[in-house]
Backbone as XML, in Angstrom:
<?xml version="1.0"?>
<chain id="A" units="angstrom">
  <residue number="1" name="MET">
    <atom name="N" x="159.295" y="119.336" z="98.122"/>
    <atom name="CA" x="158.532" y="120.301" z="98.880"/>
    <atom name="C" x="159.417" y="120.811" z="100.001"/>
  </residue>
  <residue number="2" name="VAL">
    <atom name="N" x="159.442" y="122.109" z="100.236"/>
    <atom name="CA" x="160.168" y="122.697" z="101.336"/>
    <atom name="C" x="159.146" y="123.121" z="102.367"/>
  </residue>
  <residue number="3" name="ILE">
    <atom name="N" x="159.352" y="122.726" z="103.617"/>
    <atom name="CA" x="158.422" y="123.105" z="104.672"/>
    <atom name="C" x="159.181" y="123.795" z="105.786"/>
  </residue>
  <residue number="4" name="SER">
    <atom name="N" x="158.476" y="124.535" z="106.591"/>
    <atom name="CA" x="159.118" y="125.296" z="107.652"/>
    <atom name="C" x="159.554" y="124.381" z="108.786"/>
  </residue>
  <residue number="5" name="VAL">
    <atom name="N" x="160.417" y="124.917" z="109.658"/>
    <atom name="CA" x="160.899" y="124.159" z="110.805"/>
    <atom name="C" x="159.748" y="123.781" z="111.716"/>
  </residue>
  <residue number="6" name="ILE">
    <atom name="N" x="158.771" y="124.670" z="111.886"/>
    <atom name="CA" x="157.626" y="124.371" z="112.751"/>
    <atom name="C" x="156.851" y="123.187" z="112.187"/>
  </residue>
  <residue number="7" name="GLU">
    <atom name="N" x="156.621" y="123.193" z="110.867"/>
    <atom name="CA" x="155.904" y="122.077" z="110.265"/>
    <atom name="C" x="156.713" y="120.788" z="110.372"/>
  </residue>
  <residue number="8" name="ALA">
    <atom name="N" x="158.027" y="120.875" z="110.214"/>
    <atom name="CA" x="158.862" y="119.680" z="110.271"/>
    <atom name="C" x="158.821" y="119.041" z="111.650"/>
  </residue>
  <residue number="9" name="ALA">
    <atom name="N" x="158.646" y="119.866" z="112.683"/>
    <atom name="CA" x="158.602" y="119.333" z="114.035"/>
    <atom name="C" x="157.238" y="118.755" z="114.383"/>
  </residue>
  <residue number="10" name="SER">
    <atom name="N" x="156.267" y="119.048" z="113.564"/>
    <atom name="CA" x="154.917" y="118.578" z="113.834"/>
    <atom name="C" x="154.818" y="117.076" z="113.600"/>
  </residue>
  <residue number="11" name="PRO">
    <atom name="N" x="154.113" y="116.345" z="114.461"/>
    <atom name="CA" x="154.001" y="114.902" z="114.294"/>
    <atom name="C" x="153.213" y="114.497" z="113.053"/>
  </residue>
  <residue number="12" name="ARG">
    <atom name="N" x="152.456" y="115.398" z="112.454"/>
    <atom name="CA" x="151.684" y="115.012" z="111.278"/>
    <atom name="C" x="152.542" y="114.901" z="110.023"/>
  </residue>
  <residue number="13" name="HIS">
    <atom name="N" x="153.785" y="115.361" z="110.069"/>
    <atom name="CA" x="154.694" y="115.259" z="108.932"/>
    <atom name="C" x="155.726" y="114.176" z="109.208"/>
  </residue>
  <residue number="14" name="SER">
    <atom name="N" x="155.837" y="113.243" z="108.304"/>
    <atom name="CA" x="156.855" y="112.211" z="108.476"/>
    <atom name="C" x="158.170" y="112.721" z="107.939"/>
  </residue>
  <residue number="15" name="ALA">
    <atom name="N" x="159.260" y="112.063" z="108.294"/>
    <atom name="CA" x="160.578" y="112.439" z="107.798"/>
    <atom name="C" x="160.635" y="112.339" z="106.289"/>
  </residue>
  <residue number="16" name="ALA">
    <atom name="N" x="159.880" y="111.431" z="105.709"/>
    <atom name="CA" x="159.889" y="111.255" z="104.259"/>
    <atom name="C" x="159.256" y="112.442" z="103.543"/>
  </residue>
  <residue number="17" name="SER">
    <atom name="N" x="158.413" y="113.222" z="104.221"/>
    <atom name="CA" x="157.754" y="114.328" z="103.556"/>
    <atom name="C" x="158.563" y="115.613" z="103.616"/>
  </residue>
  <residue number="18" name="THR">
    <atom name="N" x="159.691" y="115.621" z="104.318"/>
    <atom name="CA" x="160.501" y="116.822" z="104.401"/>
    <atom name="C" x="161.645" y="116.735" z="103.409"/>
  </residue>
  <residue number="19" name="ALA">
    <atom name="N" x="162.032" y="117.881" z="102.909"/>
    <atom name="CA" x="163.148" y="117.951" z="101.983"/>
    <atom name="C" x="164.028" y="119.123" z="102.378"/>
  </residue>
  <residue number="20" name="ALA">
    <atom name="N" x="165.307" y="118.992" z="102.126"/>
    <atom name="CA" x="166.223" y="120.085" z="102.417"/>
    <atom name="C" x="165.947" y="121.233" z="101.456"/>
  </residue>
  <residue number="21" name="PRO">
    <atom name="N" x="166.057" y="122.468" z="101.935"/>
    <atom name="CA" x="165.865" y="123.595" z="101.036"/>
    <atom name="C" x="166.878" y="123.571" z="99.902"/>
  </residue>
  <residue number="22" name="ALA">
    <atom name="N" x="166.467" y="124.067" z="98.764"/>
    <atom name="CA" x="167.365" y="124.155" z="97.619"/>
    <atom name="C" x="168.465" y="125.158" z="97.928"/>
  </residue>
  <residue number="23" name="PRO">
    <atom name="N" x="169.656" y="124.964" z="97.364"/>
    <atom name="CA" x="170.713" y="125.944" z="97.598"/>
    <atom name="C" x="170.284" y="127.298" z="97.027"/>
  </residue>
  <residue number="24" name="ALA">
    <atom name="N" x="170.670" y="128.358" z="97.711"/>
    <atom name="CA" x="170.287" y="129.698" z="97.272"/>
    <atom name="C" x="171.220" y="130.180" z="96.176"/>
  </residue>
  <residue number="25" name="LEU">
    <atom name="N" x="170.632" y="130.772" z="95.166"/>
    <atom name="CA" x="171.360" y="131.402" z="94.080"/>
    <atom name="C" x="171.215" y="132.908" z="94.258"/>
  </residue>
  <residue number="26" name="ARG">
    <atom name="N" x="172.121" y="133.660" z="93.706"/>
    <atom name="CA" x="172.006" y="135.122" z="93.755"/>
    <atom name="C" x="171.382" y="135.592" z="92.453"/>
  </residue>
  <residue number="27" name="ALA">
    <atom name="N" x="170.449" y="136.556" z="92.539"/>
    <atom name="CA" x="169.804" y="137.078" z="91.337"/>
    <atom name="C" x="169.433" y="138.539" z="91.529"/>
  </residue>
  <residue number="28" name="ALA">
    <atom name="N" x="169.453" y="139.269" z="90.428"/>
    <atom name="CA" x="168.908" y="140.613" z="90.412"/>
    <atom name="C" x="167.407" y="140.487" z="90.179"/>
  </residue>
  <residue number="29" name="VAL">
    <atom name="N" x="166.636" y="141.328" z="90.852"/>
    <atom name="CA" x="165.191" y="141.376" z="90.648"/>
    <atom name="C" x="164.928" y="142.643" z="89.840"/>
  </residue>
  <residue number="30" name="LEU">
    <atom name="N" x="164.330" y="142.457" z="88.657"/>
    <atom name="CA" x="164.108" y="143.556" z="87.725"/>
    <atom name="C" x="162.627" y="143.692" z="87.423"/>
  </residue>
  <residue number="31" name="THR">
    <atom name="N" x="162.220" y="144.885" z="86.989"/>
    <atom name="CA" x="160.876" y="145.032" z="86.447"/>
    <atom name="C" x="160.871" y="144.314" z="85.097"/>
  </residue>
  <residue number="32" name="THR">
    <atom name="N" x="159.710" y="144.115" z="84.525"/>
    <atom name="CA" x="159.630" y="143.445" z="83.222"/>
    <atom name="C" x="160.212" y="144.301" z="82.103"/>
  </residue>
  <residue number="33" name="THR">
    <atom name="N" x="160.457" y="145.582" z="82.389"/>
    <atom name="CA" x="161.111" y="146.446" z="81.400"/>
    <atom name="C" x="162.615" y="146.557" z="81.645"/>
  </residue>
  <residue number="34" name="GLY">
    <atom name="N" x="163.112" y="145.804" z="82.631"/>
    <atom name="CA" x="164.551" y="145.747" z="82.871"/>
    <atom name="C" x="165.102" y="146.708" z="83.900"/>
  </residue>
  <residue number="35" name="VAL">
    <atom name="N" x="164.265" y="147.425" z="84.617"/>
    <atom name="CA" x="164.728" y="148.355" z="85.640"/>
    <atom name="C" x="165.097" y="147.568" z="86.898"/>
  </residue>
  <residue number="36" name="PRO">
    <atom name="N" x="166.355" y="147.694" z="87.381"/>
    <atom name="CA" x="166.758" y="146.969" z="88.597"/>
    <atom name="C" x="166.009" y="147.476" z="89.832"/>
  </residue>
  <residue number="37" name="ILE">
    <atom name="N" x="165.583" y="146.514" z="90.677"/>
    <atom name="CA" x="164.896" y="146.861" z="91.925"/>
    <atom name="C" x="165.781" y="146.520" z="93.114"/>
  </residue>
  <residue number="38" name="THR">
    <atom name="N" x="166.279" y="145.303" z="93.144"/>
    <atom name="CA" x="167.093" y="144.824" z="94.254"/>
    <atom name="C" x="167.823" y="143.569" z="93.794"/>
  </residue>
  <residue number="39" name="SER">
    <atom name="N" x="168.635" y="143.016" z="94.649"/>
    <atom name="CA" x="169.182" y="141.679" z="94.408"/>
    <atom name="C" x="168.876" y="140.842" z="95.631"/>
  </residue>
  <residue number="40" name="ALA">
    <atom name="N" x="168.888" y="139.520" z="95.448"/>
    <atom name="CA" x="168.449" y="138.638" z="96.527"/>
    <atom name="C" x="169.070" y="137.263" z="96.401"/>
  </residue>
  <residue number="41" name="HIS">
    <atom name="N" x="169.083" y="136.540" z="97.510"/>
    <atom name="CA" x="169.360" y="135.110" z="97.491"/>
    <atom name="C" x="168.031" y="134.447" z="97.145"/>
  </residue>
  <residue number="42" name="VAL">
    <atom name="N" x="168.047" y="133.542" z="96.187"/>
    <atom name="CA" x="166.820" y="132.927" z="95.691"/>
    <atom name="C" x="166.885" y="131.424" z="95.941"/>
  </residue>
  <residue number="43" name="ALA">
    <atom name="N" x="165.983" y="130.914" z="96.765"/>
    <atom name="CA" x="165.875" y="129.474" z="97.011"/>
    <atom name="C" x="164.707" y="128.950" z="96.177"/>
  </residue>
  <residue number="44" name="ILE">
    <atom name="N" x="165.017" y="128.128" z="95.193"/>
    <atom name="CA" x="164.014" y="127.645" z="94.247"/>
    <atom name="C" x="163.558" y="126.251" z="94.644"/>
  </residue>
  <residue number="45" name="GLU">
    <atom name="N" x="162.270" y="126.023" z="94.530"/>
    <atom name="CA" x="161.739" y="124.682" z="94.718"/>
    <atom name="C" x="160.889" y="124.334" z="93.501"/>
  </residue>
  <residue number="46" name="SER">
    <atom name="N" x="161.096" y="123.134" z="92.997"/>
    <atom name="CA" x="160.305" y="122.662" z="91.866"/>
    <atom name="C" x="158.926" y="122.264" z="92.341"/>
  </residue>
  <residue number="47" name="ARG">
    <atom name="N" x="157.962" y="122.520" z="91.510"/>
    <atom name="CA" x="156.587" y="122.134" z="91.789"/>
    <atom name="C" x="156.026" y="121.529" z="90.526"/>
  </residue>
  <residue number="48" name="GLN">
    <atom name="N" x="154.997" y="120.753" z="90.690"/>
    <atom name="CA" x="154.344" y="120.179" z="89.524"/>
    <atom name="C" x="153.862" y="121.320" z="88.634"/>
  </residue>
  <residue number="49" name="GLY">
    <atom name="N" x="154.327" y="121.329" z="87.409"/>
    <atom name="CA" x="153.931" y="122.365" z="86.471"/>
    <atom name="C" x="154.722" y="123.651" z="86.570"/>
  </residue>
  <residue number="50" name="GLY">
    <atom name="N" x="155.788" y="123.698" z="87.360"/>
    <atom name="CA" x="156.555" y="124.938" z="87.436"/>
    <atom name="C" x="157.498" y="125.004" z="88.605"/>
  </residue>
  <residue number="51" name="TRP">
    <atom name="N" x="157.680" y="126.189" z="89.132"/>
    <atom name="CA" x="158.586" y="126.406" z="90.253"/>
    <atom name="C" x="158.096" y="127.573" z="91.108"/>
  </residue>
  <residue number="52" name="ARG">
    <atom name="N" x="158.599" y="127.615" z="92.316"/>
    <atom name="CA" x="158.323" y="128.685" z="93.280"/>
    <atom name="C" x="159.657" y="129.027" z="93.929"/>
  </residue>
  <residue number="53" name="ALA">
    <atom name="N" x="159.811" y="130.253" z="94.361"/>
    <atom name="CA" x="161.076" y="130.641" z="94.987"/>
    <atom name="C" x="160.830" y="131.611" z="96.134"/>
  </residue>
  <residue number="54" name="THR">
    <atom name="N" x="161.753" y="131.573" z="97.087"/>
    <atom name="CA" x="161.760" y="132.526" z="98.186"/>
    <atom name="C" x="162.941" y="133.462" z="97.972"/>
  </residue>
  <residue number="55" name="LEU">
    <atom name="N" x="162.666" y="134.757" z="98.006"/>
    <atom name="CA" x="163.704" y="135.775" z="97.870"/>
    <atom name="C" x="164.080" y="136.241" z="99.269"/>
  </residue>
  <residue number="56" name="ARG">
    <atom name="N" x="165.345" y="136.056" z="99.641"/>
    <atom name="CA" x="165.846" y="136.431" z="100.971"/>
    <atom name="C" x="167.096" y="137.300" z="100.822"/>
  </residue>
  <residue number="57" name="ARG">
    <atom name="N" x="167.492" y="137.884" z="101.938"/>
    <atom name="CA" x="168.708" y="138.702" z="101.985"/>
    <atom name="C" x="168.726" y="139.747" z="100.872"/>
  </residue>
  <residue number="58" name="LEU">
    <atom name="N" x="167.612" y="140.433" z="100.730"/>
    <atom name="CA" x="167.510" y="141.490" z="99.725"/>
    <atom name="C" x="168.455" y="142.629" z="100.081"/>
  </residue>
  <residue number="59" name="ASP">
    <atom name="N" x="169.177" y="143.156" z="99.095"/>
    <atom name="CA" x="170.076" y="144.263" z="99.409"/>
    <atom name="C" x="169.314" y="145.578" z="99.565"/>
  </residue>
  <residue number="60" name="ARG">
    <atom name="N" x="168.106" y="145.683" z="98.985"/>
    <atom name="CA" x="167.249" y="146.866" z="99.144"/>
    <atom name="C" x="165.802" y="146.408" z="99.362"/>
  </residue>
  <residue number="61" name="PRO">
    <atom name="N" x="165.520" y="145.830" z="100.522"/>
    <atom name="CA" x="164.170" y="145.297" z="100.752"/>
    <atom name="C" x="163.088" y="146.368" z="100.670"/>
  </residue>
  <residue number="62" name="GLY">
    <atom name="N" x="163.396" y="147.582" z="101.067"/>
    <atom name="CA" x="162.414" y="148.664" z="101.011"/>
    <atom name="C" x="162.000" y="149.005" z="99.591"/>
  </residue>
  <residue number="63" name="GLN">
    <atom name="N" x="162.928" y="148.891" z="98.648"/>
    <atom name="CA" x="162.617" y="149.174" z="97.249"/>
    <atom name="C" x="161.567" y="148.199" z="96.722"/>
  </residue>
  <residue number="64" name="LEU">
    <atom name="N" x="161.777" y="146.896" z="96.984"/>
    <atom name="CA" x="160.833" y="145.896" z="96.501"/>
    <atom name="C" x="159.514" y="145.984" z="97.260"/>
  </residue>
  <residue number="65" name="ALA">
    <atom name="N" x="159.590" y="146.217" z="98.561"/>
    <atom name="CA" x="158.359" y="146.343" z="99.360"/>
    <atom name="C" x="157.526" y="147.529" z="98.876"/>
  </residue>
  <residue number="66" name="SER">
    <atom name="N" x="158.157" y="148.638" z="98.622"/>
    <atom name="CA" x="157.437" y="149.815" z="98.145"/>
    <atom name="C" x="156.825" y="149.563" z="96.773"/>
  </residue>
  <residue number="67" name="ALA">
    <atom name="N" x="157.585" y="148.941" z="95.881"/>
    <atom name="CA" x="157.063" y="148.637" z="94.538"/>
    <atom name="C" x="155.884" y="147.671" z="94.624"/>
  </residue>
  <residue number="68" name="TYR">
    <atom name="N" x="155.946" y="146.722" z="95.557"/>
    <atom name="CA" x="154.890" y="145.721" z="95.707"/>
    <atom name="C" x="153.648" y="146.307" z="96.378"/>
  </residue>
  <residue number="69" name="PHE">
    <atom name="N" x="153.830" y="146.944" z="97.537"/>
    <atom name="CA" x="152.688" y="147.412" z="98.312"/>
    <atom name="C" x="152.105" y="148.732" z="97.795"/>
  </residue>
  <residue number="70" name="VAL">
    <atom name="N" x="152.965" y="149.662" z="97.392"/>
    <atom name="CA" x="152.490" y="150.977" z="96.953"/>
    <atom name="C" x="152.286" y="151.006" z="95.439"/>
  </residue>
  <residue number="71" name="GLY">
    <atom name="N" x="153.278" y="150.507" z="94.705"/>
    <atom name="CA" x="153.205" y="150.555" z="93.246"/>
    <atom name="C" x="152.450" y="149.405" z="92.616"/>
  </residue>
  <residue number="72" name="ARG">
    <atom name="N" x="152.028" y="148.432" z="93.431"/>
    <atom name="CA" x="151.262" y="147.256" z="92.969"/>
    <atom name="C" x="152.038" y="146.396" z="91.974"/>
  </residue>
  <residue number="73" name="LEU">
    <atom name="N" x="153.371" y="146.426" z="92.050"/>
    <atom name="CA" x="154.206" y="145.584" z="91.194"/>
    <atom name="C" x="153.923" y="144.120" z="91.499"/>
  </residue>
  <residue number="74" name="ARG">
    <atom name="N" x="153.695" y="143.329" z="90.491"/>
    <atom name="CA" x="153.470" y="141.894" z="90.670"/>
    <atom name="C" x="154.397" y="141.067" z="89.788"/>
  </residue>
  <residue number="75" name="ASP">
    <atom name="N" x="154.639" y="141.495" z="88.575"/>
    <atom name="CA" x="155.463" y="140.721" z="87.648"/>
    <atom name="C" x="156.891" y="141.245" z="87.638"/>
  </residue>
  <residue number="76" name="VAL">
    <atom name="N" x="157.844" y="140.317" z="87.796"/>
    <atom name="CA" x="159.256" y="140.670" z="87.830"/>
    <atom name="C" x="160.052" y="139.689" z="86.965"/>
  </residue>
  <residue number="77" name="VAL">
    <atom name="N" x="161.300" y="140.039" z="86.746"/>
    <atom name="CA" x="162.246" y="139.158" z="86.068"/>
    <atom name="C" x="163.383" y="138.895" z="87.042"/>
  </residue>
  <residue number="78" name="LEU">
    <atom name="N" x="163.752" y="137.639" z="87.199"/>
    <atom name="CA" x="164.923" y="137.270" z="87.992"/>
    <atom name="C" x="166.072" y="137.034" z="87.020"/>
  </residue>
  <residue number="79" name="ALA">
    <atom name="N" x="167.162" y="137.760" z="87.207"/>
    <atom name="CA" x="168.356" y="137.611" z="86.367"/>
    <atom name="C" x="169.443" y="137.022" z="87.257"/>
  </residue>
  <residue number="80" name="PHE">
    <atom name="N" x="169.667" y="135.725" z="87.117"/>
    <atom name="CA" x="170.599" y="135.000" z="87.977"/>
    <atom name="C" x="172.047" y="135.312" z="87.612"/>
  </residue>
  <residue number="81" name="ASP">
    <atom name="N" x="172.925" y="135.236" z="88.604"/>
    <atom name="CA" x="174.349" y="135.504" z="88.389"/>
    <atom name="C" x="174.973" y="134.584" z="87.350"/>
  </residue>
  <residue number="82" name="ASP">
    <atom name="N" x="174.383" y="133.389" z="87.147"/>
    <atom name="CA" x="174.947" y="132.452" z="86.170"/>
    <atom name="C" x="174.456" y="132.722" z="84.745"/>
  </residue>
  <residue number="83" name="GLY">
    <atom name="N" x="173.692" y="133.813" z="84.545"/>
    <atom name="CA" x="173.242" y="134.195" z="83.215"/>
    <atom name="C" x="171.822" y="133.792" z="82.860"/>
  </residue>
  <residue number="84" name="ARG">
    <atom name="N" x="171.215" y="132.916" z="83.639"/>
    <atom name="CA" x="169.837" y="132.502" z="83.356"/>
    <atom name="C" x="168.861" y="133.594" z="83.802"/>
  </residue>
  <residue number="85" name="THR">
    <atom name="N" x="167.698" y="133.606" z="83.181"/>
    <atom name="CA" x="166.639" y="134.541" z="83.559"/>
    <atom name="C" x="165.304" y="133.821" z="83.598"/>
  </residue>
  <residue number="86" name="ALA">
    <atom name="N" x="164.355" y="134.414" z="84.299"/>
    <atom name="CA" x="162.997" y="133.866" z="84.340"/>
    <atom name="C" x="162.042" y="134.935" z="84.817"/>
  </residue>
  <residue number="87" name="ARG">
    <atom name="N" x="160.856" y="134.917" z="84.254"/>
    <atom name="CA" x="159.787" y="135.792" z="84.728"/>
    <atom name="C" x="159.070" y="135.115" z="85.889"/>
  </residue>
  <residue number="88" name="ALA">
    <atom name="N" x="158.606" y="135.953" z="86.825"/>
    <atom name="CA" x="157.899" y="135.428" z="87.992"/>
    <atom name="C" x="156.857" y="136.442" z="88.442"/>
  </residue>
  <residue number="89" name="ARG">
    <atom name="N" x="155.893" y="135.955" z="89.207"/>
    <atom name="CA" x="154.848" y="136.804" z="89.780"/>
    <atom name="C" x="155.022" y="136.769" z="91.295"/>
  </residue>
  <residue number="90" name="ILE">
    <atom name="N" x="155.050" y="137.944" z="91.915"/>
    <atom name="CA" x="155.173" y="138.014" z="93.370"/>
    <atom name="C" x="153.881" y="137.499" z="93.984"/>
  </residue>
  <residue number="91" name="ALA">
    <atom name="N" x="154.013" y="136.476" z="94.828"/>
    <atom name="CA" x="152.845" y="135.854" z="95.461"/>
    <atom name="C" x="152.577" y="136.420" z="96.849"/>
  </residue>
  <residue number="92" name="GLY">
    <atom name="N" x="153.591" y="137.051" z="97.459"/>
    <atom name="CA" x="153.393" y="137.611" z="98.787"/>
    <atom name="C" x="154.698" y="137.951" z="99.465"/>
  </residue>
  <residue number="93" name="SER">
    <atom name="N" x="154.569" y="138.540" z="100.641"/>
    <atom name="CA" x="155.724" y="138.954" z="101.430"/>
    <atom name="C" x="155.439" y="138.660" z="102.891"/>
  </residue>
  <residue number="94" name="ARG">
    <atom name="N" x="156.495" y="138.425" z="103.637"/>
    <atom name="CA" x="156.362" y="138.172" z="105.072"/>
    <atom name="C" x="157.685" y="138.479" z="105.745"/>
  </residue>
  <residue number="95" name="PHE">
    <atom name="N" x="157.665" y="138.498" z="107.065"/>
    <atom name="CA" x="158.893" y="138.655" z="107.836"/>
    <atom name="C" x="159.279" y="137.309" z="108.417"/>
  </residue>
  <residue number="96" name="VAL">
    <atom name="N" x="160.563" y="137.011" z="108.432"/>
    <atom name="CA" x="161.068" y="135.815" z="109.095"/>
    <atom name="C" x="162.065" y="136.268" z="110.155"/>
  </residue>
  <residue number="97" name="GLY">
    <atom name="N" x="162.133" y="135.516" z="111.214"/>
    <atom name="CA" x="163.049" y="135.860" z="112.288"/>
    <atom name="C" x="162.747" y="137.213" z="112.920"/>
  </residue>
  <residue number="98" name="GLY">
    <atom name="N" x="161.537" y="137.698" z="112.713"/>
    <atom name="CA" x="161.140" y="138.953" z="113.313"/>
    <atom name="C" x="161.640" y="140.198" z="112.621"/>
  </residue>
  <residue number="99" name="ALA">
    <atom name="N" x="162.576" y="140.075" z="111.672"/>
    <atom name="CA" x="163.125" y="141.292" z="111.091"/>
    <atom name="C" x="163.386" y="141.228" z="109.590"/>
  </residue>
  <residue number="100" name="GLU">
    <atom name="N" x="163.623" y="140.058" z="109.045"/>
    <atom name="CA" x="163.990" y="139.976" z="107.633"/>
    <atom name="C" x="162.746" y="139.837" z="106.753"/>
  </residue>
  <residue number="101" name="ARG">
    <atom name="N" x="162.578" y="140.782" z="105.824"/>
    <atom name="CA" x="161.470" y="140.696" z="104.876"/>
    <atom name="C" x="161.870" y="139.752" z="103.752"/>
  </residue>
  <residue number="102" name="VAL">
    <atom name="N" x="160.997" y="138.806" z="103.447"/>
    <atom name="CA" x="161.206" y="137.894" z="102.323"/>
    <atom name="C" x="159.990" y="137.963" z="101.408"/>
  </residue>
  <residue number="103" name="PHE">
    <atom name="N" x="160.205" y="137.611" z="100.162"/>
    <atom name="CA" x="159.134" y="137.573" z="99.175"/>
    <atom name="C" x="159.055" y="136.178" z="98.588"/>
  </residue>
  <residue number="104" name="GLU">
    <atom name="N" x="157.840" y="135.758" z="98.298"/>
    <atom name="CA" x="157.592" y="134.494" z="97.606"/>
    <atom name="C" x="157.187" y="134.833" z="96.179"/>
  </residue>
  <residue number="105" name="VAL">
    <atom name="N" x="157.766" y="134.123" z="95.221"/>
    <atom name="CA" x="157.403" y="134.329" z="93.825"/>
    <atom name="C" x="157.050" y="133.006" z="93.188"/>
  </residue>
  <residue number="106" name="GLU">
    <atom name="N" x="156.150" y="133.056" z="92.219"/>
    <atom name="CA" x="155.752" y="131.888" z="91.429"/>
    <atom name="C" x="156.298" y="132.077" z="90.023"/>
  </residue>
  <residue number="107" name="GLY">
    <atom name="N" x="157.001" y="131.073" z="89.509"/>
    <atom name="CA" x="157.518" y="131.169" z="88.156"/>
    <atom name="C" x="156.397" y="131.214" z="87.140"/>
  </residue>
  <residue number="108" name="THR">
    <atom name="N" x="156.499" y="132.125" z="86.170"/>
    <atom name="CA" x="155.499" y="132.197" z="85.107"/>
    <atom name="C" x="156.068" y="131.712" z="83.791"/>
  </residue>
  <residue number="109" name="GLU">
    <atom name="N" x="157.356" y="131.328" z="83.813"/>
    <atom name="CA" x="158.000" y="130.722" z="82.669"/>
    <atom name="C" x="159.184" y="129.912" z="83.176"/>
  </residue>
  <residue number="110" name="PRO">
    <atom name="N" x="159.695" y="128.986" z="82.380"/>
    <atom name="CA" x="160.853" y="128.203" z="82.815"/>
    <atom name="C" x="162.083" y="129.094" z="83.014"/>
  </residue>
  <residue number="111" name="ILE">
    <atom name="N" x="162.987" y="128.639" z="83.873"/>
    <atom name="CA" x="164.249" y="129.345" z="84.088"/>
    <atom name="C" x="165.182" y="128.956" z="82.943"/>
  </residue>
  <residue number="112" name="LEU">
    <atom name="N" x="165.566" y="129.926" z="82.147"/>
    <atom name="CA" x="166.423" y="129.671" z="80.973"/>
    <atom name="C" x="167.762" y="130.338" z="81.116"/>
  </residue>
</chain>
């Protein structure tokens, strides 16, 4: 489980419940028909029954934000630099550090 710095500092979380974030991989974010949207650093965390990832350092954050908020895009394909791919569903977006837009995605199939 990956938790935020604020949660890690909270006394209700023990040191045993915190885990280091997964190393970030680089991936292209594509529509399910293969149209490129952006590329991102992808931090993947395993979960029971699947995986979840945070997309950061997007090279075109406005493209993905517009597709998500205006175009209602939800399903995407992550094409990793190492050749693996996986389908995912966008679970939400937020700002971190006051300026960087990040997206959370839930895996809808294994990363192959």
